[in-house]
N, C-alpha and C positions, 0 to 999 in steps of 0.2 A: 571634459576630455578623458579623465581617469575612468569614468563610467564606460565610455565608448571603447577605451582600450581593454577594459575588463571583458566586455562583450566579445570583442574580437579574439581575445586570448582563449576564452571559454569555448566559443564556437569553433575556433581553430583546433582546439584539443578534441572536441567532439567529432569534427570531420576526419582528423587523422585516425582517431580511434575507430570510427566506422569503416574507413578504408582498410585498416589493418585487420579488423574483425572479418571483413568480407574475404580478404586474402587467406585468412586462416580458417574460413568456413565456420565462424562463430557468430552468435547473435550480436547485433550492433551495440546493445547495451553494455556488453562486456568491455569493448574497446573504450566506450565513454567513461566507464567507471575506472578502468586502469589508467587512462590518460589523465583523468581527474585526480587520481591518487598521486601520480607523478607530478602534476602541476602543483597540487597542494603542498607537497613536500619540498619542491623547489622554492616556492614562495616562503615556506617556513624556514628553510636553511639559509636562504640568501637575504631574507627580509626585503625583497624587491616586490613592491605592490602589496595589496591586502584585499582579500575577498572574505571578510569575516561575516558573522551572523547578521550584522546590521547593514551590510553592503546592499545596494539596490539590486545587484545581480541575484541575490538570494530571493528577492521578491519576485523576480522573473521566474526563478526556479519553482516557487510556490504555485505560480500560475501554470507552470509546466505539468505538475502532477495533476492539476485539475483538468487540463486538456487531455492528458493520457487516460484518465478514468472516464471522462465524458466520451471520448472516442471508443473506449472499450464497451461502454453501455450502448452506444449506437450500433456497434458491431455484433452484439450478443444476439443469439437466436432465442427469442422469448419462449417459443414453443418447447424447445429443448430445455430451457431454463426451468420451466414449470414442471416438466416431466420428472425432474430429479431434485425437487425441493427436499424430499425426505433424505435422499442420499447426501445432499449438501449439508443438511443439518447434522447427520450422523458424523460426517467427516469433520465438521467444525467443532462439534462438542468433544469428540475424542482428541481433536487437535489442540484444544485448550486445556483439557483436564490433565493429560500426561505431562506437558511442559510445566504446568503450574505445580504439580506434585514434585517433579524432579527439581525445579528451581527452589521450591520451599525446603526440600530435604537438603539440597546443596548448601543453602545459606545457613541452616541449622547446624550442619556438619562443620562449617567454618566459624561456628560460635557467634553468629549474629542473632539479634533478638527475634522474637516471633513476628512482630509487626514488620520488621525489616525483611524477614523471610517471606512474609505474605506479599510484600512489595516486589521482591525479586521474582517470585512465582508469577505474579501478574505481568511483570515486564517480559516474561518469556511466552505469554499467551498469544499476543497479537501476531499478525503476519503483514507482509508488505504487499498490498494489492498492486501497486505500481510495477514492481519487478515482473511478476507473473503476467500482468496485462501486456507489457511490452513484448515479452517473448511469444505469447500466444498470438498477438497481432502480427508479429514478425513472421510467424509460421502459418498465418491464415487459419488458425484453429479456434479463434474466439467463438465462432458460432457452432462449434461441434459439441457433441454430448460431453466429451471430456473437458473442453474449455468451459462449458456452462457449469459443470460440477466444481471445477477449481475456483471460478469467479464467485459462484454462489456460496461456496464454503468460506471463501475469504471475507465476503461481506458479513455473513453471519458471525464469523470469528471475531471481526472487529466490533460488532454490536455487543456480543457477549463480553468482550474485554472492556468496552466502555462502561457497561453496566457494573462489572466488578470494580472498575476504577472509581465509579461514582460512589459505590458503597465504601470502598477503602478510604477515600479522602473525606467522606462524610464522617466516618468514625474518627479519623485523625483530627479533623477540625473541631469536632464537638465532644470527642471522647466517648460517644455513645452511638448506637445503631439507630439511625433516624429513618423510620419506616416510611414516613410521608414523602421524603425526598426521593426514595427509591421508587415509590408508587407513582410519583409525578413523572419520573424519567421513563418508566415502563409505559405509562399511559401515552406520553407524547411520542415515544418511538412507535408504538402500535398504531396511533392515529396517523403518523407520517407514512408508515408502511401501507395502511389501509387506503389512504388517499392516493398514494402512488400506484397501488395495485388497481384501484378503480380507474385511474387514468389510462391504464394499459388494456382495459377491456375492449374487445372488438367493437361493441356497439358505441362506446364512447369515442373510440378512434374514428369510426365511420362518420359520426356526428361532427367531430371537429374537422375532419378532412373535407366534409361537404362544404363548409364555409371557408376554410383556409385556402382550398384550391381555387377559389374564386379571386383570391388576392394575387395580383401580378406584381411581384417584387424582384429586385435584382439579386444576384448571388451574394453580393456584399450585405444587403439587408437581411437575407436569409441567415447568413453567418452571424450577424449581430443579434438577431432574434434567438438563435440557438445558444449563443454565449450568455446572453442575459438570463435565459431560462436556467442554464447550468449554474450560473453564479447565484441566482435566487435560491435554488435548491441546496447549494452548498452552504449558503448563509443560514437557511432554515435548519439544516442538519447540524450545523455547528451550535446553533442557539438552543437546540433541544438536548445537546450533550453528545451527539455523534460526531464523526469526523467529516470535514468538508469534502473529502474525496468520496465518501459514501454518497453524499448529496449529489455530487457531479455525476457519479456512476448511474444513480437512479434516474437522474434527469436524462441522460443519454438513452437509458433503457426505455423511457416513456416516449421520447421523440422518435426513437428508432422504429416505433410501430406506426407512425403516421406517414402517409405517402407524401404529404407536403414537405417533409424534411428528408426525403429519400437521398438527396444529393449532399446533405449536410455533412455526412461522414467523411466524404472526400475533401471537403474544405477544411474541416477540423484537423484531419490527418495531415494535410499539407502545411497549414500554419503552425500546428502543434509540433509535428515531427521535424519541420524545417527550422524551428527556432526555440520554442519554449521547452519542449520535452528534452532535447539534448542538453540544454542548460541545466535542467533539473538533475540528470544523471551525472553530469560532470561535477557539479557542486557536491553531490552525495559522495562521489569518489574523493573529492578534495578533503573531506572530513577524516579520511584514513591517514593517521599519523604513524609513520614508520617507527619512530622512537618508541611510541607507546606499544606497538606490536612486538618489537624486539625485546622490550622490558616487561612483557606480559607476565603477570603473577600466576600462581597456581589456581587462585580463585577464578580469575578471568578465563584461564584455560579450561577449567571444569565447566564453567558457565557456557562457553562456546560449544563444548561437546554435548552437554545435556540439552541445550537449545536445539541443536541439530537432530539429535536422537529422538527427543520428545516429539517434535513436529512430524518428523519423517514416519516414525512408528505409529503415532496416533492417527495421522491422516491416511496413511497407506492402509492400515487395518480397517479404518472406517470405509474407505472405498471398496476394499475387498469384501467386507460384510454386506455391501449393498450391490453385489453382483457385477462389479467391474473386473476386468481381466487383470492378470498379474502386472502387465506392462502399464496399464492405465493406473493401477493402484500405486505402483512405484513412482510414476510421473506425478500423481497427485501429492504423494508424500514429499517429493523433491520440490514441487512448486510451492508448497506451503512453508518451506524452511526460512526464506528471507524475512528479516524484520526491518522496519524503517517507518517512521511516522509517529505512531502512538508511543513507542519506546522513548523517542526523543522528548516527547511531552512529559512522560513519566519521570525521566531523569531530572528535568528542570523542576517539576513539582516536588519530587523526592528530596532534592537538595534544599529547596525553599522551605519545606516543612521539617527538615532535619531527620528525615526517615533513612537516608543513606549518606555514606561518606564518599569522599573522592574516589576511593578504591572501587566501590560498587558502581559508581557512576561511570568510571573509566571502563570497567569490565563490561557493562551493558553496551556502551558505545562501541567498543571493539567487537562485541558479539554482533551488533547491528551491521557493522561494515563487513565483517568476515562472511556472515550468512548472505549478505546482499551480493558480494563479489563471487562467491562460489556457486550460487544457484543458477544463474543464466547458462553457463556452459554445460552444467550437469543436466538441467532440464532440456536444453537444446539437444543434447546427445541422446537422452532417453526417448524424446519424442521423434527424433529422426531415425532411430534404430529400427 
């Protein structure tokens, strides 16, 4: 019964947030995050109920981010995506270098060790694919040239970050630079990408469609097939050292090229957007602790500022250098600001290995929440202007 009550409360918050967002002409995600923050602090202050990290509702939230990225992959225009591969790479590379340097310098300035500074710099590198995917889907821009640039850069960004993370923790665990571990990671990632690209080839798609279209299955069975495929790719991505959400996104990208799965996007959007995805964003908002924000220290304040400036400048300059307009460049910079996902993993591992203290962990968590909350309305405004 407690579990059912939790679902009702979280979905109720999501519904109210969406209605308020629509009235204020803001993206639905903003209302979900804010109502989640309000709900989380009410629970914290009153001690009524508990939706902690071990709560079943959090597992539903984990499924929600998979549905969101799977839907984003299904909606992406692959032809546009392929046209701007180089642009996405430039945006991603500049978008990880600048935040890393600023994060490293900031930690050194506050007298933390070099290994801790490397950790802080790495924590500022990644971006949140989920936040930008939700806004782009909301505006119907996922299949556009700009939407393809943003999503492509986000995926490359996370792959680079996971590579650096592999190196960093390899050094921490063994005390030395282990070349073969890095080599294995790079080989598996390249193999995964190669197979994924092969499956999106037109000839392969036509071959698969030839036989799949002969199968007569119900909508429910089509949905099950799609979800199984997305989960399998998520599992594979996780096991080779990438994020599960990258696996789900690539799975959507592959199935989106097949006529057999043409209707799948509508089904995924319905079940994901009507249940799993709002649960994810409300629970993300619930992690925002008002007391922690009010008591923010100087280190956390500077980290938030450099996290925003680093991503915005790095990615917007990257877009501008690859012939995107001023508006598109600004939108790209804003879209890449939010963090969530990899940073949370980094905090846990950093604490486990003694790389960071509670002050740094809190600063990173506050940075994640602040960048996640401010981005949707800012991106919405830039894209709608």
